[in-house]
C-alpha positions in Angstrom: 79.6 100.4 105.6 78.0 103.6 107.3 80.5 104.8 109.5 79.4 105.8 113.2 80.1 109.4 114.0 82.1 109.9 117.2 83.3 112.8 119.3 86.7 113.6 120.9 89.9 111.5 120.0 89.1 107.9 119.4 92.3 105.0 119.2 92.1 101.6 118.4 93.1 100.6 122.0 89.6 102.4 123.3 87.6 100.3 121.1 89.4 96.9 121.8 92.7 96.4 123.3 93.4 93.5 121.0 94.0 95.7 118.0 97.2 96.8 116.4 96.7 100.9 115.3 98.6 102.0 112.3 98.3 106.0 112.0 98.8 108.0 108.9 99.4 111.5 109.9 99.3 114.5 107.8 99.6 112.7 104.2 100.2 111.7 101.8 97.3 109.3 102.4 97.8 107.8 99.3 100.1 105.0 98.3 101.2 101.4 99.8 102.0 101.5 103.7 104.1 98.3 104.9 103.5 97.5 107.8 103.9 94.3 110.2 105.0 92.3 107.3 102.0 93.4 105.5 101.0 96.5 103.3 97.8 98.8 103.4 97.3 100.4 99.7 95.0 103.4 99.8 93.7 105.1 96.7 92.4 108.8 97.3 89.1 108.8 95.8 88.9 112.9 95.7 90.4 114.8 98.5 88.4 114.1 101.2 87.4 109.8 100.7 89.6 107.2 100.1 89.5 103.2 99.1 91.9 100.9 101.2 93.1 97.1 100.2 95.5 95.0 102.5 97.8 92.3 102.0 98.5 89.9 104.8 96.8 93.2 107.3 92.8 92.0 108.6 91.3 95.2 109.7 88.4 95.7 112.2 88.1 99.0 112.1 89.0 102.5 110.4 89.0 105.7 112.4 88.8 108.9 110.1 89.6 112.3 112.0 89.0 115.3 109.9 90.9 118.4 110.0 89.9 121.7 111.7 86.8 119.6 113.5 87.1 117.5 116.5 84.7 114.9 115.0 85.5 111.7 113.2 83.8 109.1 111.5 84.3 105.3 112.6 84.1 102.4 110.8 83.4 99.4 112.6 83.2 95.7 110.9 81.6 93.1 111.8 84.6 90.7 111.0 88.2 91.2 109.4 88.2 92.7 106.1 90.7 93.2 103.5 89.2 96.1 101.3 86.9 98.9 101.8 85.6 102.0 99.3 84.4 105.7 99.8 85.9 106.1 103.2 86.0 110.0 104.8 85.6 112.0 107.4 81.6 113.2 108.3 81.1 116.7 107.6 82.0 119.5 109.7 78.7 120.6 111.2 79.4 124.2 111.8 80.5 124.4 107.6 78.7 121.8 106.3 81.5 120.5 104.2 83.7 117.3 104.1 87.1 118.7 105.8 90.3 117.3 104.4 91.4 114.2 106.0 93.4 115.1 109.7 94.3 111.3 110.0 93.7 107.7 109.5 93.9 105.2 112.0 93.6 101.5 110.8 92.9 99.2 113.7 94.1 95.9 112.4 96.0 92.2 113.2 98.0 90.2 111.2 96.1 87.8 109.0 97.0 84.1 109.5 98.4 82.9 106.2 95.9 81.5 103.7 96.9 77.5 103.8 98.3 76.1 100.8 96.5 73.5 99.9 98.8 69.9 99.5 100.2 69.0 95.9 98.2 66.2 94.2 99.8 63.1 93.5 99.2 62.0 90.3 97.5 58.5 89.9 100.1 56.4 89.1 99.5 54.6 85.5 100.2 50.9 85.8 103.0 49.9 83.8 103.0 47.6 81.1 104.6 44.6 82.2 107.6 44.2 80.9 107.4 39.9 80.3 103.8 40.9 78.2 105.5 41.1 75.2 107.2 37.8 75.9 104.0 36.2 76.9 102.0 37.1 74.2 104.7 35.5 71.6 104.8 32.4 73.6 101.0 32.5 73.5 100.8 33.1 69.8 103.1 30.3 69.6 101.4 27.6 71.5 97.8 28.8 69.5 99.5 28.5 66.3 100.9 25.0 67.0 97.7 24.4 68.2 96.1 25.6 64.7 98.6 23.4 63.0 98.0 20.4 64.8 94.1 20.6 64.4 94.3 21.1 60.8 96.6 17.6 60.4 94.0 15.5 61.7 91.2 16.7 59.1 
């Protein structure tokens, strides 16, 4: 996603009062950061850009400030996401280079847990009735008696 370039010092609560904010300032940025029963894992792509993944946290926006420049990139997502790639600060207007990251703000909410599907109950297999062998033996005996008795009248 392409970020919006923002001047000033925006905060998550400026964007939406419902967002919680998690700020990582002055690094290290890489690694897993635990918040509110969830986590954000950041992998640095290079000195100025990173990827992130979350677990139990839904991110709605990310603000990345460049060091030594009062400029920010604001990544505003259409809905909650759990990962994104190649995020970083905007080019420094005076140097034309990407500055090091000053801080990262994650604007988030706790994700509702994924519902666990109910356990499936196996279809019961009908049991062979315990009396069936006795019934079959009786039937065979009766049929045998019929065959024998029919054989007498020939």
